[in-house]
Every structure is written in C-alpha cells, then in structure tokens.
C-alpha positions in Angstrom: -0.1 0.1 -0.3 2.8 2.5 0.6 4.4 1.7 -2.7 0.8 2.8 -4.4 0.6 5.9 -2.1 4.2 7.1 -3.4 3.4 6.4 -6.8 0.3 8.1 -6.9 1.9 11.0 -4.9 4.8 11.4 -7.4 2.3 10.9 -10.5 -0.2 13.8 -8.8 3.0 16.0 -8.5 3.9 15.7 -11.9 0.6 16.6 -13.2 0.4 19.7 -11.0 4.0 20.8 -12.1 2.9 20.0 -15.7 -0.4 21.9 -15.2 1.3 25.2 -13.7 4.2 25.2 -16.6 1.5 25.0 -19.2 -1.1 27.4 -17.5 -3.8 24.7 -17.4 -5.8 26.4 -14.9 -8.2 23.8 -14.5 -6.0 20.8 -14.2 -4.1 22.8 -11.9 -7.5 23.2 -9.5 -7.8 19.6 -9.4 -4.0 18.6 -9.1 -3.0 20.8 -6.3 -5.2 19.6 -3.7 -5.1 16.3 -4.8 -1.1 16.6 -4.0 -2.2 16.9 -0.6 -4.5 14.3 -0.3 -1.9 11.7 -1.7 0.6 12.9 0.8 -1.8 12.2 3.4 -2.5 9.0 2.0 1.4 8.1 1.8 1.8 9.1 5.6 -1.1 7.2 6.6 0.1 4.2 4.7 3.3 4.4 6.3 1.9 4.0 9.8 1.3 8.2 10.8 -2.2 7.5 12.5 -0.7 5.1 14.8 1.9 7.5 16.3 1.3 11.0 18.4 3.6 12.9 15.8 2.1 11.1 12.9 -1.3 12.2 14.0 -0.2 15.9 14.0 1.4 15.4 10.7 -1.7 14.1 9.4 -3.7 17.2 11.0 -0.9 19.5 9.4 -1.6 17.9 6.2 -5.3 18.7 6.7 -4.7 22.4 7.0 -2.7 22.4 4.1 -5.3 21.0 1.9 -7.6 23.5 3.3 -5.1 26.5 2.5 -4.5 24.9 -1.1 -8.4 25.2 -1.7 -8.6 28.7 -0.5 -5.5 29.8 -2.5 -7.1 28.6 -5.7 -9.6 31.2 -5.3 -9.0 34.8 -6.4 -10.6 37.0 -3.8 -9.3 38.9 -0.5 -11.5 36.4 1.9 -10.0 33.2 0.0 -6.5 34.5 0.6 -7.2 35.3 4.0 -8.4 31.7 4.3 -5.6 30.5 3.0 -3.4 32.4 5.1 -5.1 31.2 8.3 -4.8 27.7 7.2 -1.1 27.9 6.6 -0.7 29.7 10.0 -2.7 27.1 11.9 -0.5 24.5 10.1 2.7 25.7 10.6 2.7 26.7 14.2 0.8 24.1 16.4 1.1 20.9 14.4 3.6 20.9 11.6 6.8 22.6 13.2 6.8 20.7 16.3 6.1 17.3 14.6 8.9 17.9 12.0 11.4 19.0 15.0 10.7 15.4 16.5 10.9 13.5 13.5 14.4 15.1 12.5 15.6 14.9 16.2 14.6 11.2 17.0 14.9 10.1 13.3 11.2 9.2 13.0 9.3 5.9 13.8 7.5 5.6 10.5 8.7 2.9 8.6 7.9 2.3 4.9 6.9 -1.5 5.5 
C-alpha cells in the first residue's frame, strides 16, 4: 500500500507541475489539492495514524489541503482563509512534529 501511495503522490505532483507550467488552470485546480490528499495517504500508509507525531502531521496536512483549496480562489477572503490555514498548520502541528521527527530519527517505516 505504501508503494501505491508513493507512486500516486509522484504522479499527481508531476501532473500539478505540468499544469502550472502549461498554465492549465482547470487541471491545476484539481491536481493541487490532490497533492495533499496523496501525501496524507502516503503518511497514513506509513503508519502516521498510529503515532502521536504522525497524527499531528496528518492534521497539518489537513490544514495544508484547506489552504490549497482557499488559495485556488482569487478573492481577498480566500487569500485570508489560505493564510489562516497556513498559519494554523505551521505553528501548532507541523513545526513541532517536524522537529521531533528530525531529532529522533522518526518512527515511521515504509514496510
């Protein structure tokens, strides 16, 4: 399951990059949020749900997904929503979990 999640993540990232490069707005609107969904699937398949720090990473990825969806819009309210989502992700969840994983070497495995 981890290999399938990793392949799906790589393919979706490639589609998103091509969509941005070619300025395919509709494809980017679909691919950009799917990148976070695929990354969450990859983290989940690696055991993130079974670890306190992994659960924090999943929450952070949820905030990232919300921010990506907000930032696809072109209004000031959507920009503010994306900013709040990004701030929520960075401070209480993503940064502490990233520091813990880098300091301890992490607990997740790809098996």
